[in-house]
Z-matrix of the N, CA and C atoms (Angstrom, degrees):
N
C 1 1.450
C 2 1.527 1 108.09
N 3 1.352 2 116.09 1 129.37
C 4 1.459 3 119.38 2 -178.03
C 5 1.531 4 109.98 3 -73.05
N 6 1.318 5 115.13 4 162.67
C 7 1.459 6 120.67 5 -178.61
C 8 1.526 7 110.84 6 -64.62
N 9 1.355 8 116.83 7 -43.74
C 10 1.461 9 119.16 8 -179.31
C 11 1.526 10 111.69 9 -64.04
N 12 1.354 11 115.86 10 -38.53
C 13 1.464 12 119.38 11 177.93
C 14 1.532 13 109.78 12 -62.64
N 15 1.321 14 116.76 13 -42.47
C 16 1.450 15 121.84 14 179.45
C 17 1.528 16 110.61 15 -63.59
N 18 1.348 17 116.99 16 -42.76
C 19 1.456 18 120.13 17 -179.31
C 20 1.524 19 111.69 18 -67.55
N 21 1.346 20 117.22 19 -37.12
C 22 1.464 21 119.96 20 175.90
C 23 1.528 22 110.38 21 -64.02
N 24 1.327 23 115.90 22 -38.74
C 25 1.457 24 120.70 23 178.82
C 26 1.522 25 110.13 24 -62.56
N 27 1.329 26 116.19 25 -43.26
C 28 1.467 27 120.36 26 178.53
C 29 1.525 28 110.06 27 -62.56
N 30 1.352 29 116.63 28 -46.60
C 31 1.460 30 120.60 29 -178.05
C 32 1.524 31 111.24 30 -64.54
N 33 1.344 32 116.41 31 -35.71
C 34 1.462 33 118.87 32 -178.96
C 35 1.523 34 111.49 33 -68.78
N 36 1.300 35 116.60 34 -24.36
C 37 1.467 36 119.84 35 178.85
C 38 1.524 37 111.79 36 -91.33
N 39 1.335 38 116.04 37 9.57
C 40 1.460 39 122.88 38 175.42
C 41 1.516 40 112.78 39 58.88
N 42 1.324 41 115.69 40 37.68
C 43 1.454 42 120.49 41 172.39
C 44 1.522 43 105.84 42 -78.37
N 45 1.294 44 119.25 43 155.07
C 46 1.460 45 121.81 44 -177.92
C 47 1.517 46 111.01 45 -53.34
N 48 1.342 47 115.63 46 129.35
C 49 1.454 48 120.81 47 -176.17
C 50 1.527 49 112.79 48 -78.15
N 51 1.327 50 117.68 49 -6.04
C 52 1.462 51 118.33 50 -179.26
C 53 1.524 52 112.36 51 -74.16
N 54 1.343 53 118.49 52 -8.47
C 55 1.462 54 119.13 53 177.56
C 56 1.525 55 111.32 54 -85.96
N 57 1.355 56 116.73 55 -11.95
C 58 1.460 57 120.05 56 178.70
C 59 1.516 58 108.46 57 -81.43
N 60 1.329 59 118.90 58 131.07
C 61 1.460 60 120.62 59 -177.87
C 62 1.521 61 112.71 60 -62.11
N 63 1.335 62 115.30 61 154.30
C 64 1.459 63 122.20 62 -177.39
C 65 1.524 64 111.97 63 -59.07
N 66 1.331 65 118.33 64 -33.96
C 67 1.455 66 121.96 65 -175.66
C 68 1.532 67 113.02 66 -67.77
N 69 1.325 68 117.50 67 -17.69
C 70 1.454 69 120.55 68 -175.64
C 71 1.530 70 111.62 69 -84.12
N 72 1.355 71 117.78 70 -24.35
C 73 1.456 72 119.99 71 179.21
C 74 1.514 73 108.08 72 -68.41
N 75 1.301 74 116.63 73 103.92
C 76 1.461 75 122.27 74 -177.28
C 77 1.514 76 108.49 75 -127.41
N 78 1.310 77 115.28 76 162.01
C 79 1.454 78 120.54 77 171.74
C 80 1.514 79 107.82 78 -133.41
N 81 1.296 80 116.79 79 164.71
C 82 1.451 81 121.61 80 -176.76
C 83 1.513 82 109.48 81 -107.52
N 84 1.322 83 116.77 82 136.25
C 85 1.461 84 120.74 83 177.01
C 86 1.516 85 109.48 84 -79.80
N 87 1.352 86 115.52 85 179.30
C 88 1.461 87 119.69 86 -179.87
C 89 1.525 88 110.71 87 -62.94
N 90 1.325 89 117.58 88 -29.54
C 91 1.461 90 121.60 89 -178.22
C 92 1.522 91 112.34 90 -82.15
N 93 1.326 92 117.74 91 -5.48
C 94 1.448 93 120.77 92 -179.94
C 95 1.518 94 113.51 93 89.68
N 96 1.340 95 117.73 94 7.14
C 97 1.462 96 120.63 95 178.97
C 98 1.521 97 108.95 96 -80.35
N 99 1.322 98 115.84 97 153.54
C 100 1.455 99 120.43 98 177.23
C 101 1.521 100 108.32 99 -82.52
N 102 1.332 101 116.75 100 128.34
C 103 1.456 102 121.01 101 -179.46
C 104 1.522 103 108.47 102 -135.38
N 105 1.315 104 116.21 103 139.11
C 106 1.453 105 118.99 104 178.29
C 107 1.518 106 109.94 105 -90.26
N 108 1.296 107 116.27 106 160.40
C 109 1.466 108 122.21 107 -178.98
C 110 1.520 109 109.02 108 -90.92
N 111 1.320 110 116.56 109 61.63
C 112 1.459 111 121.92 110 -178.10
C 113 1.519 112 108.88 111 -129.53
N 114 1.338 113 116.23 112 134.88
C 115 1.459 114 121.39 113 176.51
C 116 1.528 115 108.02 114 -68.64
N 117 1.340 116 116.45 115 130.95
C 118 1.463 117 120.55 116 -177.34
C 119 1.520 118 112.52 117 -78.05
N 120 1.336 119 118.77 118 -8.53
C 121 1.456 120 121.86 119 179.01
C 122 1.526 121 111.02 120 -97.17
N 123 1.320 122 116.84 121 -58.62
C 124 1.470 123 120.19 122 -174.22
C 125 1.528 124 113.41 123 -100.17
N 126 1.331 125 118.18 124 -12.98
C 127 1.462 126 120.69 125 178.48
C 128 1.518 127 114.39 126 82.81
N 129 1.329 128 117.45 127 12.89
C 130 1.467 129 120.45 128 179.10
C 131 1.524 130 109.04 129 -61.59
N 132 1.329 131 116.49 130 135.24
C 133 1.460 132 121.65 131 -176.13
C 134 1.522 133 109.56 132 -135.92
N 135 1.336 134 117.93 133 172.23
C 136 1.470 135 119.82 134 179.44
C 137 1.519 136 112.49 135 -59.63
N 138 1.327 137 115.00 136 145.43
C 139 1.467 138 122.43 137 179.26
C 140 1.515 139 107.72 138 -115.63
N 141 1.313 140 116.75 139 135.34
C 142 1.451 141 121.36 140 -179.90
C 143 1.524 142 110.22 141 -101.98
N 144 1.327 143 115.21 142 146.35
C 145 1.457 144 119.78 143 178.72
C 146 1.512 145 110.08 144 -169.93
N 147 1.321 146 115.32 145 -156.03
C 148 1.455 147 120.86 146 -177.20
C 149 1.520 148 110.71 147 -124.06
N 150 1.342 149 116.46 148 141.71
C 151 1.459 150 120.96 149 161.46
C 152 1.516 151 105.63 150 -79.95
N 153 1.319 152 117.30 151 136.20
C 154 1.458 153 120.26 152 178.82
C 155 1.518 154 107.86 153 -122.07
N 156 1.324 155 116.44 154 118.02
C 157 1.461 156 121.47 155 -178.45
C 158 1.526 157 110.09 156 -81.74
N 159 1.329 158 115.09 157 173.29
C 160 1.462 159 120.60 158 177.80
C 161 1.530 160 110.20 159 -61.32
N 162 1.348 161 116.02 160 -31.32
C 163 1.471 162 121.14 161 178.96
C 164 1.524 163 111.53 162 -84.67
N 165 1.354 164 116.45 163 9.15
C 166 1.467 165 123.70 164 178.47
C 167 1.529 166 112.57 165 66.00
N 168 1.364 167 116.61 166 26.25
C 169 1.459 168 119.64 167 171.77
C 170 1.515 169 107.65 168 -78.28
N 171 1.311 170 116.79 169 139.50
C 172 1.462 171 120.52 170 -178.45
C 173 1.526 172 110.12 171 -116.77
N 174 1.335 173 115.49 172 128.89
C 175 1.461 174 121.54 173 175.01
C 176 1.520 175 108.43 174 -128.57
N 177 1.311 176 115.84 175 145.82
C 178 1.460 177 121.22 176 -178.17
C 179 1.525 178 110.97 177 -68.28
N 180 1.331 179 116.24 178 145.58
C 181 1.457 180 120.92 179 175.60
C 182 1.521 181 109.32 180 -154.64
N 183 1.342 182 115.27 181 168.14
C 184 1.460 183 121.71 182 -178.84
C 185 1.524 184 108.30 183 -130.72
N 186 1.335 185 117.19 184 131.11
C 187 1.456 186 122.30 185 172.63
C 188 1.516 187 107.21 186 -96.34
N 189 1.339 188 116.24 187 119.43
C 190 1.462 189 121.21 188 -176.96
C 191 1.526 190 108.53 189 -102.15
N 192 1.345 191 118.56 190 133.76
C 193 1.467 192 119.96 191 179.19
C 194 1.527 193 111.38 192 -65.88
N 195 1.321 194 116.01 193 151.53
C 196 1.463 195 122.32 194 -179.89
C 197 1.530 196 107.83 195 -81.46
N 198 1.326 197 116.47 196 90.96
C 199 1.461 198 121.77 197 -178.05
C 200 1.519 199 110.52 198 -95.14
N 201 1.309 200 115.41 199 139.59
C 202 1.460 201 122.15 200 177.58
C 203 1.517 202 108.40 201 -125.20
N 204 1.325 203 116.05 202 144.12
C 205 1.464 204 121.33 203 175.01
C 206 1.519 205 107.40 204 -87.56
N 207 1.333 206 116.94 205 114.55
C 208 1.451 207 121.71 206 -171.03
C 209 1.523 208 109.77 207 -122.48
N 210 1.353 209 115.62 208 139.51
C 211 1.468 210 121.09 209 171.91
C 212 1.517 211 106.95 210 -84.96
N 213 1.331 212 116.66 211 122.26
C 214 1.460 213 120.43 212 -177.15
C 215 1.523 214 110.26 213 -126.56
N 216 1.332 215 114.94 214 164.18
C 217 1.463 216 120.81 215 172.15
C 218 1.521 217 107.70 216 -93.38
N 219 1.323 218 115.99 217 120.95
C 220 1.462 219 121.32 218 -179.84
C 221 1.527 220 107.47 219 -132.65
N 222 1.328 221 117.25 220 112.44
C 223 1.467 222 123.44 221 -177.04
C 224 1.524 223 111.51 222 55.95
N 225 1.332 224 116.82 223 39.75
C 226 1.452 225 120.98 224 177.89
C 227 1.515 226 114.65 225 79.22
N 228 1.318 227 117.79 226 1.14
C 229 1.463 228 121.65 227 179.91
C 230 1.522 229 109.40 228 -117.63
N 231 1.312 230 115.29 229 153.56
C 232 1.463 231 120.48 230 178.06
C 233 1.524 232 108.31 231 -85.98
N 234 1.319 233 115.52 232 131.20
C 235 1.465 234 121.37 233 179.19
C 236 1.527 235 108.28 234 -138.59
N 237 1.310 236 116.08 235 160.03
C 238 1.463 237 121.39 236 175.47
C 239 1.517 238 108.57 237 -107.48
N 240 1.332 239 115.25 238 135.78
C 241 1.460 240 121.01 239 178.61
C 242 1.519 241 108.63 240 -137.23
N 243 1.323 242 114.92 241 155.72
C 244 1.466 243 120.97 242 173.13
C 245 1.519 244 106.76 243 -97.08
N 246 1.335 245 115.48 244 113.19
C 247 1.458 246 121.61 245 -172.42
C 248 1.527 247 108.69 246 -128.21
N 249 1.333 248 116.92 247 141.90
C 250 1.463 249 120.01 248 177.35
C 251 1.524 250 109.42 249 -75.40
N 252 1.322 251 116.37 250 156.26
C 253 1.457 252 121.15 251 -176.62
C 254 1.522 253 111.83 252 -65.85
N 255 1.304 254 118.05 253 -27.19
C 256 1.467 255 120.63 254 178.48
C 257 1.529 256 110.69 255 -65.22
N 258 1.327 257 117.09 256 -38.95
C 259 1.468 258 120.81 257 177.35
C 260 1.527 259 110.91 258 -68.66
N 261 1.334 260 117.29 259 -36.25
C 262 1.464 261 120.57 260 178.22
C 263 1.518 262 109.99 261 -65.78
N 264 1.337 263 117.09 262 -45.59
C 265 1.458 264 121.14 263 -179.65
C 266 1.526 265 111.56 264 -65.65
N 267 1.329 266 117.44 265 -36.89
C 268 1.470 267 121.63 266 -177.91
C 269 1.518 268 112.17 267 -76.02
N 270 1.327 269 117.82 268 -8.81
C 271 1.456 270 120.75 269 179.05
C 272 1.519 271 113.78 270 78.62
N 273 1.316 272 117.40 271 24.15
C 274 1.470 273 120.45 272 178.85
C 275 1.523 274 112.49 273 -75.93
N 276 1.333 275 117.03 274 -13.22
C 277 1.461 276 121.70 275 176.41
C 278 1.525 277 108.35 276 -124.78
N 279 1.327 278 116.24 277 149.45
C 280 1.461 279 121.78 278 176.17
C 281 1.515 280 106.70 279 -107.74
N 282 1.330 281 115.91 280 114.76
C 283 1.458 282 119.57 281 -179.21
C 284 1.519 283 109.85 282 -69.46
N 285 1.311 284 115.81 283 144.56
C 286 1.462 285 121.40 284 177.52
C 287 1.524 286 108.58 285 -73.86
N 288 1.346 287 117.24 286 141.65
C 289 1.468 288 118.58 287 179.15
C 290 1.520 289 110.97 288 -69.64
N 291 1.308 290 114.69 289 147.61
C 292 1.465 291 119.78 290 178.82
C 293 1.518 292 108.56 291 -76.91
N 294 1.297 293 115.44 292 138.07
C 295 1.461 294 121.22 293 177.71
C 296 1.518 295 106.87 294 -96.65
N 297 1.349 296 118.47 295 122.29
C 298 1.462 297 118.64 296 -179.88
C 299 1.527 298 111.53 297 -66.58
N 300 1.308 299 115.53 298 144.76
C 301 1.457 300 121.15 299 -179.49
C 302 1.527 301 109.47 300 -69.55
N 303 1.311 302 116.98 301 137.32
C 304 1.468 303 120.82 302 178.00
C 305 1.517 304 109.08 303 -92.94
N 306 1.350 305 116.91 304 131.55
C 307 1.469 306 119.28 305 -178.58
C 308 1.505 307 112.95 306 -75.35
């Protein structure tokens, strides 16, 4: 049995998701490629913790970084990267200029 099959089996039985390693939390892009929820500039990734109610009940939850797919200039070429909004605001990436459509 493969590791991913085993982890899906665990998740389907609603066992606590905090036992699954961070590297397994993946999402799929529009093209169907596997992509992780990690900022390619600063490395920010999902954080695990608890929701705490007024009655002090604790339930597991995940805080996911606000990632955006951005066209950037990298070595003089236009590339797409998944970057968190904090890196965009801080100016750690240079957005590629928009090319006007030709009629």
